[in-house]
C-alpha positions as CSV (number, residue, x, y, z in Angstrom):
1,X,110.8,27.9,105.2
2,X,110.7,31.6,104.4
3,X,110.7,33.9,107.4
4,X,108.7,37.1,107.6
5,X,110.4,40.4,108.5
6,X,109.8,39.9,112.2
7,X,111.1,36.3,112.0
8,X,114.3,37.4,110.3
9,X,114.9,40.1,112.9
10,X,114.4,37.6,115.7
11,X,116.7,35.0,114.1
12,X,119.5,37.5,113.9
13,X,119.5,38.0,117.7
14,X,121.9,36.0,119.9
15,X,120.0,33.1,121.6
16,X,117.0,33.2,119.3
17,X,115.2,29.9,118.6
18,X,117.0,27.8,121.4
19,X,115.6,24.5,120.0
20,X,118.1,24.8,117.1
21,X,121.1,25.7,119.3
22,X,124.2,23.4,118.8
23,X,126.1,22.1,121.8
24,X,130.0,21.7,121.9
25,X,129.6,17.9,121.8
26,X,127.3,18.1,118.7
27,X,129.9,20.3,117.0
28,X,132.7,17.8,117.6
29,X,130.6,14.9,116.3
30,X,129.8,16.8,113.1
31,X,133.4,17.6,112.5
32,X,134.4,13.9,112.9
33,X,131.6,12.8,110.6
34,X,132.9,15.3,108.0
35,X,136.4,13.9,108.1
36,X,135.1,10.3,107.7
37,X,133.0,11.3,104.8
38,X,135.8,13.1,103.0
39,X,138.1,10.1,103.5
40,X,135.6,7.7,102.0
41,X,134.8,10.0,98.9
42,X,136.0,8.5,95.6
43,X,138.8,10.5,93.8
44,X,136.7,11.3,90.7
45,X,134.3,13.3,92.8
46,X,137.1,15.7,93.8
47,X,137.9,16.9,90.2
48,X,137.5,20.6,89.4
49,X,134.0,21.6,88.2
50,X,133.9,23.1,84.7
51,X,131.6,25.8,86.0
52,X,133.4,28.9,87.2
53,X,132.1,30.8,90.2
54,X,131.2,34.4,89.4
55,X,131.8,36.9,92.2
56,X,128.7,38.8,93.4
57,X,128.8,42.3,91.9
58,X,129.4,45.1,94.4
59,X,126.4,47.1,93.0
60,X,123.3,45.5,91.5
61,X,122.7,46.9,88.0
62,X,119.3,46.4,86.3
63,X,119.3,44.6,83.0
64,X,117.9,47.7,81.1
65,X,120.9,49.7,82.4
66,X,123.2,47.1,81.0
67,X,121.5,47.4,77.6
68,X,121.9,51.2,77.8
69,X,125.6,50.7,78.3
70,X,125.9,48.2,75.5
71,X,124.0,50.6,73.1
72,X,126.1,53.6,73.7
73,X,129.6,52.0,73.5
74,X,132.0,53.9,71.3
75,X,133.3,50.8,69.6
76,X,129.9,49.6,68.5
77,X,129.5,50.2,64.7
78,X,126.9,47.5,64.0
79,X,123.2,47.5,64.3
80,X,121.7,45.8,67.3
81,X,119.7,42.6,66.7
82,X,116.0,42.3,66.7
83,X,116.2,40.4,70.0
84,X,118.1,43.2,71.6
85,X,115.3,45.7,70.7
86,X,112.5,43.4,71.7
87,X,114.1,43.0,75.1
88,X,115.0,46.7,75.3
89,X,111.3,47.8,75.0
90,X,109.9,45.0,77.1
91,X,112.0,46.1,80.1
92,X,110.8,49.0,82.2
93,X,112.9,52.1,81.4
94,X,115.3,53.5,84.0
95,X,114.9,57.2,83.4
96,X,117.6,58.5,85.8
97,X,120.2,56.1,84.4
98,X,119.4,56.8,80.8
99,X,119.5,60.6,81.5
100,X,122.8,60.3,83.3
101,X,124.4,58.3,80.5
102,X,123.2,60.8,77.8
103,X,124.2,63.8,79.9
104,X,127.7,62.5,80.2
105,X,128.0,62.5,76.4
106,X,129.0,65.9,74.9
107,X,127.1,67.3,71.9
108,X,130.0,66.6,69.4
109,X,130.4,63.1,70.8
110,X,126.7,62.4,70.5
111,X,126.8,63.4,66.8
112,X,129.6,60.8,66.3
113,X,127.3,58.2,68.0
114,X,124.6,58.9,65.4
115,X,124.4,55.2,64.4
116,X,123.3,54.3,68.0
117,X,121.0,57.3,68.5
118,X,119.3,56.8,65.1
119,X,118.7,53.1,65.9
120,X,117.2,54.0,69.3
121,X,114.9,56.6,67.8
122,X,113.7,54.6,64.8
123,X,113.2,51.4,66.8
124,X,111.2,53.4,69.3
125,X,109.0,54.7,66.5
126,X,108.5,51.1,65.3
127,X,107.5,50.1,68.8
128,X,104.9,52.9,68.8
129,X,103.5,51.8,65.5
130,X,103.5,48.1,66.1
131,X,103.2,47.6,69.9
132,X,103.6,44.3,71.7
133,X,102.5,44.2,75.3
134,X,103.8,47.3,77.1
135,X,106.4,48.1,74.4
136,X,104.6,51.2,73.3
137,X,104.4,52.6,76.8
138,X,108.1,51.9,77.4
139,X,109.0,53.4,74.1
140,X,107.2,56.6,75.0
141,X,109.0,56.8,78.3
142,X,112.3,56.1,76.7
143,X,111.7,58.7,73.9
144,X,110.7,61.3,76.5
145,X,113.9,61.2,78.4
146,X,116.0,60.6,75.3
147,X,114.6,63.6,73.4
148,X,114.9,65.8,76.5
149,X,118.6,65.0,76.8
150,X,119.4,65.2,73.1
151,X,117.5,68.4,72.5
152,X,118.9,70.2,75.5
153,X,122.5,70.1,74.3
154,X,124.2,73.1,72.7
155,X,125.2,72.0,69.2
156,X,127.3,73.9,66.7
157,X,124.6,73.7,64.1
158,X,121.4,73.0,66.1
159,X,119.0,72.0,63.3
160,X,121.4,69.9,61.2
161,X,123.1,68.3,64.1
162,X,119.8,67.3,65.8
163,X,118.6,65.9,62.5
164,X,121.9,64.0,62.2
165,X,121.5,62.5,65.7
166,X,117.9,61.5,65.3
167,X,117.4,60.3,61.7
168,X,120.0,61.6,59.3
169,X,119.4,64.1,56.6
170,X,118.4,61.4,54.0
171,X,115.8,59.8,56.2
172,X,114.5,62.6,58.4
173,X,111.3,63.2,56.3
174,X,110.3,59.5,56.5
175,X,111.3,58.9,60.1
176,X,109.8,62.1,61.5
177,X,106.6,61.7,59.5
178,X,106.2,58.2,61.0
179,X,107.1,59.5,64.5
180,X,104.5,62.4,64.4
181,X,101.9,60.1,62.9
182,X,102.4,57.5,65.6
183,X,102.0,60.2,68.3
184,X,98.9,61.4,66.6
185,X,97.4,58.0,66.5
186,X,98.2,57.2,70.2
187,X,96.9,60.6,71.4
188,X,93.6,60.0,69.5
189,X,93.0,56.3,70.1
190,X,95.5,55.0,72.6
191,X,94.4,52.1,74.7
192,X,94.4,54.1,77.9
193,X,94.5,57.7,79.1
194,X,97.9,57.1,80.7
195,X,99.4,56.0,77.4
196,X,97.9,58.9,75.6
197,X,99.2,61.3,78.2
198,X,102.7,59.9,77.7
199,X,102.4,60.7,74.0
200,X,101.4,64.2,74.9
201,X,104.5,64.5,77.1
202,X,106.8,63.3,74.2
203,X,105.2,65.9,71.9
204,X,105.9,68.5,74.5
205,X,109.5,67.4,74.8
206,X,110.0,67.8,71.1
207,X,108.2,71.1,70.7
208,X,109.9,72.7,73.7
209,X,113.4,71.2,72.9
210,X,113.4,71.9,69.2
211,X,111.3,75.1,69.1
212,X,114.1,77.1,67.3
213,X,114.7,74.3,64.7
214,X,113.0,73.2,61.6
215,X,111.7,69.9,63.2
216,X,108.5,71.6,64.3
217,X,107.4,71.9,60.7
218,X,106.5,68.2,60.9
219,X,104.0,69.0,63.6
220,X,102.6,71.8,61.5
221,X,102.3,69.6,58.4
222,X,100.6,66.8,60.5
223,X,97.7,68.5,62.2
224,X,97.5,67.2,65.8
225,X,94.7,69.6,66.8
226,X,91.7,67.1,66.4
227,X,93.6,64.4,68.3
228,X,94.6,66.6,71.2
229,X,91.1,68.0,71.5
230,X,89.7,64.5,71.5
231,X,92.0,63.7,74.4
232,X,90.8,66.8,76.2
233,X,87.2,65.7,75.8
234,X,88.1,62.2,77.1
235,X,90.1,63.5,80.1
236,X,88.8,62.6,83.5
237,X,90.3,65.4,85.6
238,X,91.2,69.1,85.0
239,X,94.8,68.3,85.8
240,X,95.0,65.9,82.8
241,X,93.9,68.8,80.5
242,X,96.9,71.1,81.4
243,X,99.5,69.4,79.3
244,X,97.5,69.0,76.0
245,X,96.3,72.6,76.2
246,X,99.8,73.8,76.8
247,X,100.9,71.8,73.8
248,X,98.3,73.6,71.7
249,X,99.7,76.9,72.9
250,X,103.2,76.1,71.8
251,X,102.1,74.8,68.4
252,X,99.8,77.8,67.8
253,X,102.7,80.2,68.5
254,X,105.3,78.6,66.3
255,X,106.2,81.2,63.7
256,X,102.7,82.6,63.8
257,X,103.8,86.0,62.6
258,X,105.8,84.5,59.7
259,X,103.1,82.3,58.1
260,X,99.5,81.3,58.5
261,X,99.7,78.9,61.4
262,X,97.1,76.1,61.0
263,X,96.7,75.8,64.8
264,X,95.6,79.4,65.0
265,X,93.0,78.8,62.4
266,X,91.8,75.7,64.3
267,X,91.4,77.9,67.4
268,X,89.4,80.4,65.4
269,X,87.0,77.7,64.1
270,X,86.6,75.6,67.3
271,X,83.0,75.4,68.5
272,X,82.8,72.4,70.8
273,X,81.5,74.0,73.9
274,X,81.9,71.0,76.1
275,X,85.6,70.8,75.3
276,X,86.0,74.6,75.8
277,X,84.4,74.4,79.2
278,X,86.8,71.6,80.2
279,X,89.7,73.7,79.1
280,X,88.4,76.7,81.1
281,X,88.1,74.6,84.2
282,X,91.6,73.4,83.7
283,X,92.8,77.0,83.4
284,X,91.0,77.8,86.6
285,X,92.5,74.8,88.3
286,X,96.0,75.8,87.2
287,X,95.5,79.4,88.4
288,X,94.5,78.2,91.8
289,X,97.6,76.0,92.0
290,X,99.9,78.8,90.8
291,X,98.3,81.2,93.4
292,X,98.9,78.6,96.0
293,X,102.6,78.9,95.4
294,X,102.5,82.6,96.4
295,X,100.4,81.9,99.4
296,X,102.8,79.2,100.5
297,X,105.6,81.9,100.7
298,X,103.4,84.5,102.5
299,X,99.9,83.7,103.8
300,X,98.0,86.9,103.2
301,X,94.7,85.6,104.3
302,X,92.9,88.5,105.9
303,X,91.1,88.2,109.2
304,X,87.4,87.5,109.0
305,X,87.5,85.0,106.2
306,X,85.9,81.7,107.3
307,X,87.9,78.6,107.0
308,X,85.5,76.8,104.8
309,X,85.2,79.5,102.3
310,X,88.9,80.0,102.2
311,X,89.7,76.4,101.6
312,X,87.2,76.4,98.8
313,X,88.7,79.5,97.2
314,X,92.4,78.7,97.5
315,X,92.3,74.9,97.2
316,X,94.7,74.5,100.2
317,X,92.5,72.5,102.5
318,X,95.3,71.1,104.7
319,X,94.0,70.4,108.2
320,X,96.2,69.6,111.1
321,X,95.2,67.1,113.8
322,X,92.6,68.6,116.1
323,X,90.7,70.3,113.3
324,X,92.9,73.5,113.1
325,X,94.6,74.7,109.9
326,X,98.2,73.5,109.6
327,X,100.6,76.3,110.4
328,X,102.6,77.8,107.5
329,X,106.3,78.7,107.8
330,X,107.1,82.4,108.1
331,X,110.1,83.6,106.0
332,X,112.2,86.7,106.5
333,X,111.9,89.5,104.0
334,X,115.0,88.6,101.9
335,X,114.2,84.9,101.7
336,X,110.6,85.7,100.8
337,X,111.7,88.1,98.1
338,X,114.0,85.5,96.6
339,X,111.2,82.9,96.7
340,X,108.7,85.3,95.1
341,X,111.3,86.1,92.3
342,X,111.2,82.4,91.3
343,X,107.4,82.4,90.9
344,X,105.2,81.5,89.1
345,X,106.4,78.0,88.6
346,X,106.7,76.5,85.2
347,X,103.0,75.4,85.1
348,X,102.3,79.0,84.1
349,X,103.0,78.1,80.5
350,X,99.3,77.3,80.2
351,X,98.6,81.0,80.3
352,X,100.1,81.4,76.8
353,X,97.5,79.0,75.4
354,X,94.8,80.8,77.4
355,X,95.8,84.1,75.7
356,X,95.7,82.5,72.2
357,X,92.3,81.0,72.7
358,X,91.0,84.3,74.1
359,X,92.4,86.2,71.1
360,X,91.1,83.7,68.5
361,X,87.7,82.5,69.7
362,X,84.6,84.4,70.8
363,X,82.9,81.3,72.2
364,X,85.9,80.7,74.5
365,X,85.8,84.3,75.7
366,X,82.1,84.1,76.5
367,X,82.4,80.9,78.4
368,X,85.5,82.1,80.2
369,X,83.6,85.1,81.7
370,X,80.3,83.3,82.3
371,X,81.1,79.7,83.3
372,X,79.8,79.1,86.8
373,X,81.8,77.4,89.5
374,X,81.2,73.7,90.2
375,X,79.8,73.0,93.7
376,X,82.5,73.8,96.3
377,X,84.9,75.1,93.7
378,X,86.1,78.5,92.7
379,X,84.8,80.1,89.5
380,X,87.6,79.7,86.8
381,X,87.5,83.4,85.8
382,X,87.7,84.5,89.5
383,X,90.8,82.3,89.8
384,X,92.3,83.9,86.8
385,X,91.7,87.4,88.2
386,X,93.1,86.3,91.5
387,X,96.3,84.9,90.1
388,X,96.8,88.0,88.0
389,X,96.6,90.2,91.1
390,X,99.4,88.1,92.7
391,X,101.5,88.3,89.6
392,X,101.1,92.0,89.3
393,X,102.1,92.7,92.9
394,X,105.4,90.9,92.2
395,X,105.9,91.9,88.5
396,X,109.0,93.9,89.2
397,X,111.0,90.9,90.6
398,X,111.8,89.2,87.3
399,X,111.4,89.7,83.5
400,X,109.6,86.4,83.3
401,X,107.0,87.4,85.8
402,X,106.6,90.7,83.9
403,X,105.9,88.8,80.7
404,X,103.2,86.7,82.2
405,X,101.7,89.9,83.7
406,X,101.6,91.4,80.2
407,X,100.0,88.3,78.8
408,X,97.2,88.2,81.4
409,X,96.5,91.9,81.0
410,X,96.1,91.4,77.3
411,X,93.5,88.8,78.0
412,X,91.6,91.3,80.2
413,X,91.9,93.9,77.4
414,X,90.5,91.5,74.8
415,X,87.6,90.6,77.1
416,X,86.7,94.1,78.0
417,X,86.9,95.4,74.4
418,X,84.0,93.0,73.6
419,X,80.9,95.1,74.5
420,X,78.8,92.1,75.3
421,X,81.3,90.7,77.7
422,X,82.0,94.1,79.2
423,X,78.3,94.5,79.9
424,X,78.3,91.1,81.5
425,X,81.3,91.9,83.7
426,X,79.6,95.1,84.9
427,X,76.3,93.6,85.6
428,X,74.9,92.2,88.9
429,X,74.7,88.8,87.2
430,X,78.5,88.5,87.3
431,X,78.8,88.7,91.1
432,X,81.5,86.4,92.5
433,X,83.9,86.3,95.4
434,X,87.5,87.0,94.3
435,X,90.6,86.6,96.5
436,X,93.0,89.4,95.6
437,X,96.6,89.6,96.7
438,X,97.4,91.5,99.9
439,X,101.0,90.6,100.3
440,X,102.3,94.2,99.9
441,X,101.1,97.5,101.2
442,X,99.3,99.8,100.5
443,X,96.2,97.6,100.6
444,X,92.9,98.4,99.0
445,X,89.7,98.1,101.1
446,X,89.0,94.4,101.9
447,X,85.9,93.0,100.1
448,X,84.9,89.7,101.7
449,X,81.6,89.1,99.9
450,X,80.6,88.5,96.3
451,X,80.8,91.5,94.1
452,X,80.5,92.6,90.5
453,X,83.4,91.1,88.7
454,X,84.4,94.4,87.0
455,X,85.2,95.9,90.4
456,X,87.6,93.0,91.1
457,X,89.3,93.8,87.8
458,X,89.5,97.5,88.7
459,X,91.1,96.6,92.1
460,X,93.7,94.4,90.2
461,X,94.6,97.3,87.9
462,X,94.9,99.8,90.8
463,X,97.1,97.4,92.8
464,X,99.4,97.0,89.7
465,X,99.7,100.8,89.4
466,X,100.5,101.2,93.1
467,X,103.1,98.4,93.4
468,X,105.2,98.8,90.3
469,X,106.4,102.4,90.4
470,X,110.1,102.4,89.4
471,X,112.4,104.9,87.7
472,X,112.8,102.3,85.0
473,X,109.0,102.3,84.6
474,X,107.4,99.4,82.6
475,X,105.5,101.7,80.3
476,X,103.8,98.9,78.5
477,X,102.4,97.4,81.7
478,X,101.2,100.7,83.0
479,X,99.6,101.5,79.6
480,X,97.7,98.2,79.7
481,X,96.5,98.8,83.3
482,X,95.3,102.3,82.8
483,X,93.9,101.4,79.4
484,X,91.8,98.7,80.9
485,X,90.5,101.1,83.5
486,X,89.7,103.6,80.7
487,X,87.8,100.9,78.7
488,X,85.7,99.8,81.7
489,X,84.9,103.3,82.8
490,X,84.1,104.4,79.2
491,X,81.5,101.6,79.0
492,X,80.1,102.6,82.4
493,X,79.8,106.2,81.3
494,X,78.1,105.5,78.0
495,X,75.7,103.0,79.5
496,X,75.2,105.0,82.7
497,X,76.2,102.0,84.8
498,X,76.8,102.9,88.5
499,X,78.7,100.5,90.6
500,X,79.3,100.6,94.3
501,X,83.1,100.9,94.6
502,X,85.8,102.7,96.4
503,X,86.3,105.3,93.7
504,X,88.4,107.5,96.0
505,X,91.2,104.9,95.9
506,X,91.1,104.7,92.1
507,X,91.4,108.4,91.6
508,X,94.0,108.7,94.3
509,X,96.1,106.1,92.6
510,X,95.8,107.9,89.2
511,X,96.8,111.2,90.7
512,X,99.7,109.6,92.6
513,X,100.9,108.2,89.2
514,X,100.8,111.8,87.8
515,X,102.8,113.0,90.8
516,X,105.4,110.2,90.2
517,X,105.6,110.9,86.5
518,X,106.2,114.6,87.3
519,X,108.8,113.9,90.0
520,X,110.9,111.5,87.9
521,X,110.3,113.1,84.5
522,X,114.0,113.2,83.7
523,X,114.2,109.4,83.8
524,X,110.8,108.8,82.2
525,X,110.1,111.4,79.4
526,X,112.2,109.7,76.8
527,X,110.8,106.2,77.4
528,X,109.2,104.5,74.4
529,X,105.4,105.0,74.2
530,X,105.3,107.2,77.3
531,X,102.9,109.5,75.4
532,X,100.2,106.9,75.2
533,X,100.4,106.4,79.0
534,X,100.2,110.1,79.6
535,X,97.1,110.4,77.4
536,X,95.4,107.5,79.1
537,X,95.8,108.7,82.6
538,X,94.9,112.3,81.9
539,X,91.9,111.5,79.7
540,X,90.6,109.0,82.3
541,X,90.7,111.7,85.0
542,X,89.2,114.3,82.6
543,X,86.3,111.8,81.8
544,X,85.7,111.5,85.5
545,X,85.4,115.3,85.8
546,X,83.2,115.8,82.7
547,X,80.9,112.8,83.0
548,X,81.4,111.4,86.4
549,X,77.8,111.8,87.3
550,X,77.0,109.1,84.7
551,X,79.0,106.3,86.5
552,X,79.8,107.5,90.0
553,X,77.2,106.1,92.5
554,X,76.8,109.2,94.7
555,X,77.4,113.0,94.6
556,X,79.9,112.6,97.4
557,X,82.1,110.4,95.2
558,X,81.9,113.1,92.4
559,X,82.8,115.9,94.9
560,X,85.7,113.8,96.2
561,X,87.2,113.7,92.7
562,X,87.1,117.5,92.4
563,X,88.6,117.8,95.8
564,X,91.6,115.6,94.9
565,X,92.1,117.5,91.5
566,X,92.1,120.9,93.3
567,X,94.7,119.6,95.8
568,X,96.9,118.6,92.9
569,X,96.7,121.9,91.1
570,X,100.4,122.9,91.2
571,X,101.5,119.4,90.4
572,X,99.2,119.3,87.4
573,X,100.6,122.5,86.0
574,X,104.1,121.3,86.4
575,X,103.1,118.0,84.8
576,X,101.6,119.8,81.8
577,X,104.7,121.9,81.3
578,X,107.3,119.2,81.8
579,X,105.8,116.9,79.2
580,X,104.6,119.7,76.9
581,X,101.0,118.3,77.0
582,X,99.3,121.6,76.2
583,X,100.0,121.1,72.5
584,X,99.0,117.5,72.3
585,X,95.5,117.3,70.6
586,X,94.9,113.8,72.1
587,X,95.5,115.0,75.7
588,X,92.9,116.7,78.0
589,X,95.3,118.2,80.5
590,X,93.7,121.6,80.1
591,X,90.5,120.2,81.6
592,X,92.2,119.2,84.8
593,X,94.2,122.4,85.1
594,X,91.2,124.6,84.4
595,X,89.1,122.9,87.0
596,X,91.9,123.3,89.5
597,X,92.3,127.0,88.7
598,X,88.6,127.7,88.9
599,X,88.4,126.3,92.4
600,X,91.6,127.9,93.5
601,X,90.2,131.3,92.6
602,X,87.0,130.5,94.5
603,X,88.9,129.4,97.6
604,X,91.0,132.5,97.4
605,X,87.9,134.7,97.3
606,X,86.3,132.8,100.1
607,X,89.5,133.4,102.2
608,X,89.6,137.0,101.2
609,X,86.1,137.6,102.5
610,X,87.0,136.2,105.9
611,X,90.0,138.3,107.1
612,X,90.9,137.9,110.7
613,X,91.3,140.7,113.1
614,X,95.0,140.6,112.6
615,X,94.5,141.2,109.0
616,X,95.6,137.7,107.9
617,X,93.7,135.7,105.4
618,X,92.0,132.6,106.6
619,X,91.8,131.0,103.1
620,X,94.7,128.7,103.9
621,X,92.9,127.7,107.1
622,X,89.7,126.5,105.5
623,X,88.6,123.1,106.7
624,X,87.9,120.2,104.4
625,X,84.2,120.6,105.0
626,X,84.4,124.3,103.9
627,X,86.4,123.3,100.8
628,X,83.8,120.7,100.0
629,X,81.1,123.3,100.3
630,X,83.0,125.6,97.9
631,X,83.3,122.7,95.4
632,X,79.5,122.2,95.4
633,X,78.9,125.9,94.9
634,X,81.4,126.0,92.1
635,X,79.5,123.6,89.9
636,X,77.1,126.5,89.0
637,X,79.9,128.6,87.5
638,X,82.1,125.8,86.3
639,X,82.3,125.1,82.5
640,X,84.2,122.0,81.7
641,X,85.4,122.1,78.1
642,X,86.3,118.5,77.7
643,X,87.7,117.3,74.4
644,X,85.7,115.0,72.2
645,X,86.6,111.3,72.3
646,X,87.6,111.0,75.9
647,X,85.9,107.6,76.0
648,X,87.4,106.3,72.7
649,X,90.3,103.9,72.5
650,X,92.1,101.8,69.9
651,X,91.0,98.2,69.4
652,X,93.7,95.6,70.2
653,X,95.9,94.6,67.3
654,X,98.1,91.5,68.0
655,X,100.7,92.7,65.5
656,X,101.5,95.7,67.7
657,X,102.6,93.3,70.5
658,X,104.6,91.1,68.2
659,X,107.9,91.6,70.0
660,X,106.5,90.9,73.4
661,X,104.6,87.8,72.3
662,X,107.7,86.3,70.8
663,X,109.5,86.9,74.1
664,X,106.5,85.3,75.9
665,X,106.6,82.3,73.6
666,X,110.3,81.7,74.3
667,X,109.6,82.0,78.1
668,X,106.8,79.5,77.9
669,X,109.0,77.1,75.9
670,X,111.6,77.4,78.6
671,X,109.0,76.6,81.2
672,X,107.8,73.5,79.3
673,X,111.4,72.3,79.0
674,X,111.7,72.3,82.7
675,X,108.3,70.7,83.2
676,X,109.0,67.7,80.9
677,X,112.5,67.3,82.3
678,X,110.9,66.8,85.8
């Protein structure tokens, strides 16, 4: 009779089950009966049994692990039998054991075991093409860990050695064509979403592990785009779309500056709006998850946000017993900085595919900006803006984070350079609640309600300007941020769109940037492309002075800009002279300096007309209200000679960002390597 867990525990206790207890007399009777029985047993029953007793192994080893050991023995120079492989793929793989065995084999030794590795790879492909039972699923799981381990090793000659390990130079075309074809077939028509997802994972393992080799040409020759998009259409959750869309991003970036990548052309021509919307919701889902990683380090949730709206916006609806939010750990500054430097996690690789689709496809761009939130969820584009604000506040902590910042900023630039989308982003129809990062001071004014989406983008750019000032300035990042501000405000000026916004903070940040550039000119003036940044920031301020009444909502906001420029008069002159801007035809520094000089003279005259009894001038003692009054009076005599083309800008050209995008592709490949290994 089998005992349950409770029964076994009770049976192990002394005195349990007393009805089965043996008395001393019973024991002696049993012993005597045993002696009689042995004495009466015939001799032939006492002979040694031909069966040998095998000792119980100290550690139980699964059958599949024994097959792994048998396969990778050094002294095995023969091919394994058909029965071996049938059993091999019918047994559930042991991923940790296979990875441990392969990790213990050095790259040179693995090349010498090419007979075994080729057998494994080719037999797995056969199992994919002619599945029996669960053999195809087990083959995919085996291939996933096998390829991760094989492709992660540092070979002397990466391309040729990997080909030698997997197929051999004479057979690589046939074997890999069959391999990619089998993946294509499963991704398109596999019997279950789980099986198709496994095929996606194997494709990711190859594309990330062999990205710098010639093996990816087989994925270029065999177009997987239709199959992957069919899987995306069939996916039942946004989370299931992340991996296939990331795969498209890797394939579309493979040598795209060296030849006409077919996946780029596929992105250009794709018009299935239902699939596009699924992808966008997946991007939004990923952005929320990535933002949640930052919030887990430091909860910057401001006071006044309701619990329900917050849980909807950040997707972290963990409630402790009693109905209160679960408390989050608080880390010291050094620990938090270290944790922030490791963010975003590897799932951020999806942002590369997001950039490529934005760059290639107008329909994707339109849906990205306009797609509404599902009930109780955050709008995908709002999630993208939110994540970007968190990335930008911590951009300086690692080169990898900086690259992802550049990537998202280029997405914003592409969207805003489209006049239809820029109009949409500046309209009342675009109103949405956006959670922006508040993990570092200074903080911009808190906006808790829905607002025009362009104002959230403006805040994100200003935060980036305020939080990344370094002597080794990232000129490219600042040029992107100020350029995005310039493009939005140029559109607003031309269309006379006035938005309620804290304009004083925007102009204060731009003038603070000028002060910083002036103070650290010795470190900055020789940096590459610094001239473009100087032109952008000066021309943006000059446009505010010359046509601010077209986009600033109130006269007070316009007056405040003049007040700030007058305050910066001496710095502006020094800034002009230090960078020799007076002779640059593309720069409007004279507009700023002339406005400042005009009002300085008026303020001096005002002070001269009000001498005190002691004969001292009171000009330096004018109150802010008196200065504001002088500024209003000065409009009558002020003539702003602004240069033509202040609101013009160059359209985005991907070739100009070639070096950065190649770095970004390598970073994304590294992230996918980590993802598939996990």
